[in-house]
C-alpha positions in Angstrom: 69.0 126.2 76.4 67.3 128.4 79.0 68.5 132.0 79.8 69.6 130.8 83.2 71.8 128.1 81.6 73.3 130.6 79.2 74.1 133.0 81.9 75.6 130.4 84.2 77.8 128.9 81.4 79.0 132.3 80.4 79.9 133.0 84.0 81.8 129.7 84.3 83.6 130.4 81.0 84.7 133.8 82.3 85.8 132.6 85.7 87.8 129.5 84.5 89.3 130.5 81.1 92.5 132.0 82.6 92.8 129.8 85.7 94.8 126.6 85.3 91.6 124.5 85.9 90.3 124.0 82.3 87.4 126.2 81.2 86.2 123.6 78.6 86.3 120.9 81.3 84.3 123.1 83.6 81.7 123.9 81.0 81.4 120.2 80.2 81.0 119.3 83.9 78.6 122.1 84.8 76.3 121.6 81.8 76.1 117.8 82.5 75.9 117.8 86.3 73.5 120.7 86.7 71.6 120.8 83.4 71.7 117.2 82.3 73.2 117.8 78.8 76.4 118.9 77.2 76.5 122.5 75.9 78.9 121.3 73.2 82.4 122.2 71.9 81.0 124.9 69.6 79.3 126.8 72.5 82.6 126.6 74.4 84.7 127.8 71.5 82.4 130.8 70.7 82.1 132.0 74.3 85.9 131.9 74.5 85.7 134.8 72.1 84.4 136.9 75.0 87.4 136.0 77.2 89.8 136.6 74.4 88.3 140.0 73.9 89.0 140.6 77.5 92.7 139.7 76.9 92.8 142.1 73.9 91.4 144.9 76.1 93.5 144.2 79.1 96.7 143.9 77.1 95.7 146.4 74.4 98.8 148.6 74.8 101.2 145.6 74.8 99.5 143.9 71.9 99.4 147.1 69.8 103.1 147.7 70.4 104.0 144.2 69.5 101.9 144.1 66.3 103.1 147.5 65.1 106.8 146.8 65.9 106.6 143.4 64.2 105.1 144.7 61.0 107.4 147.7 60.9 110.5 145.7 61.5 109.6 143.0 59.0 108.8 145.7 56.4 112.1 147.4 57.1 114.0 144.2 56.7 112.3 143.3 53.5 112.8 146.7 51.9 116.5 146.8 53.0 117.3 143.3 51.7 119.1 143.4 48.3 120.1 147.0 48.4 122.0 147.2 51.6 125.0 144.9 52.5 123.9 142.2 55.0 126.1 143.5 57.8 124.5 147.0 57.5 120.8 145.8 57.2 118.3 147.4 59.6 118.0 146.0 63.0 115.2 146.7 65.4 116.9 149.8 66.8 114.5 152.6 67.4 115.9 156.1 66.5 115.0 158.9 69.0 116.0 162.5 69.5 118.2 162.9 72.5 117.9 165.7 75.0 120.8 167.6 73.4 119.3 167.5 70.0 121.2 165.0 67.8 119.5 161.8 66.7 120.6 158.8 68.8 119.4 155.6 70.2 117.6 155.1 73.5 118.9 151.7 74.9 115.6 151.1 76.8 113.4 151.8 73.8 115.7 149.7 71.7 115.5 146.7 74.1 111.7 147.0 74.3 111.4 147.1 70.5 113.7 144.1 70.1 111.6 142.2 72.7 108.3 143.1 71.0 109.6 142.0 67.6 110.7 138.6 69.1 107.4 138.3 70.9 105.5 138.6 67.7 107.5 135.8 66.1 107.2 133.6 69.2 103.4 133.9 69.2 103.2 133.1 65.5 105.6 130.1 65.8 103.8 128.8 68.9 100.4 129.0 67.3 101.2 126.7 64.3 101.1 123.3 66.2 97.7 123.8 67.8 96.3 125.2 64.5 97.4 122.1 62.6 96.2 119.6 65.3 93.0 121.4 65.8 92.1 121.0 62.1 93.2 117.4 61.9 91.4 116.3 65.0 88.4 118.6 65.1 85.8 115.7 65.0 87.5 113.9 67.9 87.7 117.1 69.9 83.9 117.6 69.5 83.0 114.0 70.4 85.2 111.5 72.2 87.4 114.0 73.9 84.4 115.4 75.8 83.9 112.1 77.6 83.6 113.0 81.3 85.8 110.1 82.4 88.6 111.6 80.3 87.9 115.1 81.6 88.0 113.9 85.3 91.2 111.9 84.7 92.9 114.9 82.9 92.0 117.1 85.8 93.9 114.9 88.2 96.8 113.9 86.0 97.5 117.4 84.8 97.2 118.7 88.4 100.3 116.5 89.1 102.1 118.1 86.1 101.3 121.6 87.3 102.5 120.6 90.8 105.8 119.2 89.3 106.3 122.4 87.3 105.8 124.5 90.4 108.2 122.4 92.4 111.0 121.9 89.9 110.8 125.1 87.9 113.6 127.5 88.8 111.4 130.6 88.1 114.4 132.7 87.4 113.9 134.3 83.9 111.7 137.3 83.3 109.7 138.1 80.2 112.6 139.9 78.6 114.6 136.6 78.5 112.0 134.7 76.4 113.6 132.7 73.6 112.5 130.9 70.5 112.8 127.6 72.4 110.4 128.9 75.0 107.9 129.8 72.3 108.1 126.4 70.6 107.8 124.4 73.8 104.9 126.4 75.2 103.2 126.2 71.8 103.5 122.4 71.8 102.2 122.4 75.4 99.2 124.5 74.2 98.1 121.6 72.0 97.3 119.6 75.1 94.5 122.1 75.8 92.5 120.5 72.9 91.6 117.9 75.5 89.0 119.2 78.0 90.3 118.9 81.5 93.9 119.8 80.7 93.7 123.7 80.7 95.3 125.9 78.1 96.8 128.3 80.7 97.8 125.3 82.9 99.7 123.6 80.1 101.5 126.6 78.8 102.3 128.1 82.2 103.6 124.8 83.4 105.8 124.5 80.3 107.1 128.0 81.0 107.9 127.1 84.7 109.7 123.9 83.6 111.8 126.2 81.2 112.8 128.4 84.1 110.5 131.3 83.5 109.2 133.3 86.4 105.5 132.5 87.3 104.2 135.9 86.1 106.2 135.8 82.9 104.9 132.4 82.1 101.3 133.5 82.7 101.6 136.7 80.7 103.0 134.9 77.7 100.3 132.3 78.1 97.7 135.0 77.8 99.2 136.4 74.6 99.8 133.0 73.2 96.2 132.0 73.4 94.8 134.9 71.4 95.3 133.7 67.8 94.4 130.0 68.5 91.3 130.7 70.6 90.0 133.5 68.3 90.4 131.3 65.3 88.7 128.4 67.0 85.7 130.6 68.1 85.3 132.1 64.6 85.6 128.7 63.0 82.9 127.3 65.3 80.4 130.2 64.8 78.3 128.4 62.1 77.9 125.3 64.2 77.0 127.3 67.3 74.3 129.3 65.6 73.0 126.3 63.7 73.5 123.4 66.1 72.7 119.9 65.2 72.1 116.8 67.3 71.5 116.4 71.0 72.6 118.7 73.8 72.0 122.2 75.0 71.3 124.4 71.9 71.7 128.1 72.5 69.9 130.7 70.4 72.0 133.5 68.7 70.9 136.0 71.4 71.7 133.6 74.3 75.1 132.9 72.7 75.8 136.6 72.4 74.8 137.3 76.1 76.9 134.4 77.3 79.9 135.7 75.4 79.4 139.2 76.9 79.2 137.7 80.4 82.4 135.8 79.8 84.0 139.0 78.6 83.2 141.0 81.7 84.0 138.2 84.2 87.1 137.2 82.1 88.5 140.7 82.4 88.2 140.7 86.2 89.8 137.2 86.3 92.9 138.3 84.4 93.5 141.2 86.8 93.0 138.9 89.8 95.2 136.0 88.5 98.1 138.3 87.6 98.0 139.7 91.2 97.6 136.2 92.6 100.6 134.6 90.9 102.9 137.4 92.2 102.4 136.2 95.8 101.0 132.6 95.6 101.9 129.4 93.9 99.8 127.1 91.6 99.4 124.6 94.4 96.0 126.1 95.3 94.7 125.1 91.8 96.4 121.7 92.0 94.4 120.8 95.1 91.1 122.1 93.6 91.7 120.1 90.4 92.4 116.8 92.2 89.3 117.2 94.5 87.0 118.1 91.5 88.4 115.2 89.4 87.7 112.6 92.1 84.2 114.1 92.7 83.4 113.6 89.0 84.8 110.1 89.0 82.6 109.4 92.0 79.5 110.8 90.3 80.2 108.7 87.2 80.8 105.5 89.1 77.6 106.0 91.0 75.7 106.6 87.8 74.6 110.1 88.8 75.8 111.6 85.6 76.5 110.1 82.2 80.0 110.2 80.7 78.7 111.1 77.3 
């Protein structure tokens, strides 16, 4: 892999990770169409660490609050169990000092703490399916699933799914009304992202829209939901990325590091842009782009310009 290739692929990863267009599909397409070889699943997984670092930084305050509240509440519940009657066991209420002096409860702080506690559980529960399937089908994900025919078809087919979610989703419920059902369904939808061309954010956000979540709420939870799975995938793929075997574009350790840093910077900007975009626009823009790109790739494959494998 040359430095130009590493920089371009890092840029592509940062630009497409959070858009419902499939970053893994775009890395597969760009590396094959412009550079003649596949950069590989391990390169994709490791550079995703850069974009997930961008999520951690962008949502640092929210993530810290969710993590600390979840651990604190779980600890309180465990220590209270057995020595306090069930009806009197600790809830997630957050004690505060009122303006007049006595200790009381702030309803807004209590509601936020309850939401953060539930969010922690939702992310954990929703991560289990993709973790299991990712381990079971890791070989297929790195080989057959990267066939360009499959990538092109998934771009088109899932564009229709996103369009249906945008059209039929009621988009009524805010983040505060997330439920366990939402977490489970969106977690199952995230498993589809194991196939390049589907899009992790596209799958989870579409599931959220079908469930009646507002567009921004679905996208925000989609960002948080991706953190454990993508981080674990990137760390798991590090040995293969630094010691690649077989054909394809092989990046050096330094090239991989620079590509990851580029994806981090561009990814951070992309998060801010997408959150603003979905407040005022629908996903139909991405639907049209996916369909056009899918048919372009099918045309290139049919003409023999690029190889499917």
